[in-house]
Every structure is written in structure tokens, then in C-alpha cells.
N, C-alpha and C positions, 0 to 999 in steps of 0.2 A: 418441447418437453412440458407436460401439463403440470408437473409438480416439482418442487425443488427438494432434492434428496440430500441426506447427509447433514452437516452442521448448519446451523442458522448463522445469520450475519453476526449476531451477538457472540456466538460461540467461536466464530472465526476471529473476532476482535479479542476474545479471551486468550486464544492461542498466540496472537501477535503480542499482546501485553506480557505474556509469560516469557517472551524472548528478550525483553528489555532489561538491561543490566543497570545496577545503581550508578548514578553519576552521568548517565548518557544524556546527550542532547539529541532529540528526535524530531522528525518532521512528519506530519500526518496528512496524506493527500485526501482528495475529495472522495466521497463514497464510504465504503466499509471502514477504511482507516480512521475516519473521524470518530468512530465509536470507541476507539482505543483510549481516548482522553478520559472517559468516565471510569476506566478500569485501572488507573494508575494510583497506587497508594504510597509510592516512594517519593518523598519531597525532594530527593536529590536528582530526580529525573526532570529535565526541563523540556517542554515542548516548544519548538520553533515554528513560526508561521511566516512565510516569505513576504507577506505584506508589511512586516515590521513589528513582530512581537516575539519575545522570548520569555517563556513562563506562562504559556496558555494553560488554563485550567479546564475543568469539565464544563459541559453545556449548562447555562444558567437556568434556574427556575423562573417562571413567568414574572415573579415579583422582582427579580434581580437583573432583568434584561437591560443592558446598556447598548443602545443602537450604535454607539461609536466604537464598541469593542467587538471586532469581528475577526474571523480567520480569513484565509486566502479564498475560501469558497463563499464568502459573504454571509456566513452563519454567525449569529451572535454567540460569543464565548465569554468565559471569565478569565481572570488573571490570578495567579497564585502569588503568595508573599514573595517578594524579591523579583517580580517580573519587571521587564523594561520594554519600552517601545522606542522605535527608531525609524529612520527612513528605509525605503525599499533598497536603496543603493547599499547601505550598510548590511541589510539583511542578506542580499545576494553576495556580498563580500564574505559573509560567514559561510554560505554554501560553497562558493567557489574556492574558498580558502581551506576547505576540508574540515570544517569545525562541526559538521553534523555527523553524529555517530551512526544513525540509521534513518533511512527514509522509508516509510510505509505507504505504498502507492496502490491505487486501484489500477486495474489493467483490463484491456480487451483481449490481448494476446501476449504470451511469453513463449520464447522458443528455447530449444535445447542448448543454445549457446549463451543463454541469459539475456538475449535482446528482448526489449519490451515495446509494445505499441499500446498507448493509453490515452491518445489525445484526439484522434480524428478518424471518422469513418467517411470515406469518399462519398460525396454527394450530399452530406449532411452539414448544416451550418454550424460552425463553432466560433467561439470568440478568440481562440488562440491557444497556444500550448501552455501558457502560464509559466510556472517555475519548474515544470517537470524535466525539461532538458537539462537544466542546471543541477537539479537534485540527483538525477541518475548518474551524472558525471562527477559531482562534487561530494556526495555522501559516501561515508566509508562502507556502508552496507545498504543494499536496496532489497526490500521485501515487498512482493506483490501479493495483493489480496483480490480474489475474484471468484466467480462461479466457475466450475470446471467446464461447463458447456455453455454455449450461447442460448438465447431464447429459442433459436431454431434447432437446437440440439447439436450444433457444430462444436468440434473440439476447439479449445482455446490454448491448450498446451501443444505446441507445434514443433516440427523440425525447423521451420523457418517462418518468421512472422510474415504475414501477407498485407497487413494494414500499414499505413505510414508509421515509420519507426520513430520512437522517442529517444532511445539510446541503445547502443550495441554492447553486448557482453557485459552487462552491468548488474543483473539480478542474481542474487545468490540463493534466495529462498522464495517459494511460492506457496501460499496458503489458499486452497480452494475449499469449497464446501464438501469435497470428497476426500481431501487428504492434504498432508504437508509434504512438500517436495524440495529437495536440494538440487540445484543445477550442478551437474558433475559429469565430466568426460563426455560432453556433447549428448547428454541424456538427462532424464529426470530420475532421481533416486527418491523413492517414496519412503518417508520416515515414519508416517503415521496415517492410518486409514480411518475415516469417519465411520461411526456405527451405521450398520445397514448397507454399507457399500462393499462390494467384493473386488478382489484383485482383477477379476475378469472384466468387470465394468470399467475399471480404470484403464486397463489395457486397450479395451475396445474404443474408449473415448479420449485417448491421448494419441495425437498424431506425431509421435516421437518415441524413441526407445525409453522404456520406463522399467526400473528395477525396484525390488522391494527388500527392505532390510528388517 
């Protein structure tokens, strides 16, 4: 596909931020989800990073960069008032103990059962799964953010994921640049369509049953 249609990455991050409720503890994965941090105005929402930070703030300005303050993706970040740092062992204890209200993750594929593939393409070198496997099983809600189609124009909302699976039946909501979808009854329920995108385009580029509300 020569051009990216629908919402921009920033607009997708705006949609994700609008889903966050006061008092939530959230985790932001690599990619589009990291943009959510700059859109939070509620001090009661705390961002968790699996490398050992609770209370992550927006990305720093050049003058405020601290090379020792990073997120799980090795990007420099800031810390909000009341933030704390700790070992990765404690951090993963928070995840596995069910203390993360929502995980916002990038994805390569999501299927109609809510299974997600977001860590490996066969034949390409990767450093590892990181905290994704723990997050999809430990967080109370998992929201995936991704483009609706691959760079080759292939569907990424599928009946069954074909890439190595990160987690089974764990995703509740998918935000693509074409729409917002709920995983429901082994299908995708389209809750919102991006401007300039038609129902027909979504149906033709979704390799699974899709319904519109």
C-alpha cells in the first residue's frame, strides 16, 4: 500500500488515551502505544514500565533528558511526582499479580479469538519477547494498536494468527488506523470507523467476520 489511510499514529494514541479511566495503572508497549504517555492529563493514572518504573511521565525535552531514566524500549522518559523505581523482579510481580489495569501493545496480527502475535516474524532476528507474554496474561485488559494492513497490503485482523503467538484469547479491543474493534463472539465488532474509510474496505481487508454497530 503506497499510502497510509485513516487515522494517524497520533490520532490512534488519542483514541487509546480516551479509554483510560481515573486511577488505572497501565503499561505501554513499544511502538504506537508509547505515544499515549504524552496524552495523559490525569495525575491519578500511573504508567508502569516492566524494567522497573511506576509513574512514567511524557517523553522529555532535550534539556531534561536523563540517560538513566528509560522505559522498557530503552527510550528516555520522565517520572511524575510520586513515581518509584524497583527491580524487574518486583515489576513482573506486579504484572503477574494482576495489578495492571490495562496493557496497550503494538501488534503484527490479532485474530477473532483475541489471540495476538506481536514479537517475532520467522527468519528475522529479534532480541526476545520481553514482557509481552506476561502482560497479555497478567493485565486485566489488553488493547492492541496497529495498522489495519501490513506494508504488503495483507490483512492483520485474522480468523487465526499465523505468526508466532504471544498470547491466546487475551485481546479485548483493537485500534487500527481504519477503526476501533471489539473482539466478540469469534468476530470483530467495529465500534468506530476512521474518516475516509468505508465499511466495504474494512470487510475486504479483514480476514475474519466483522460486524458494524
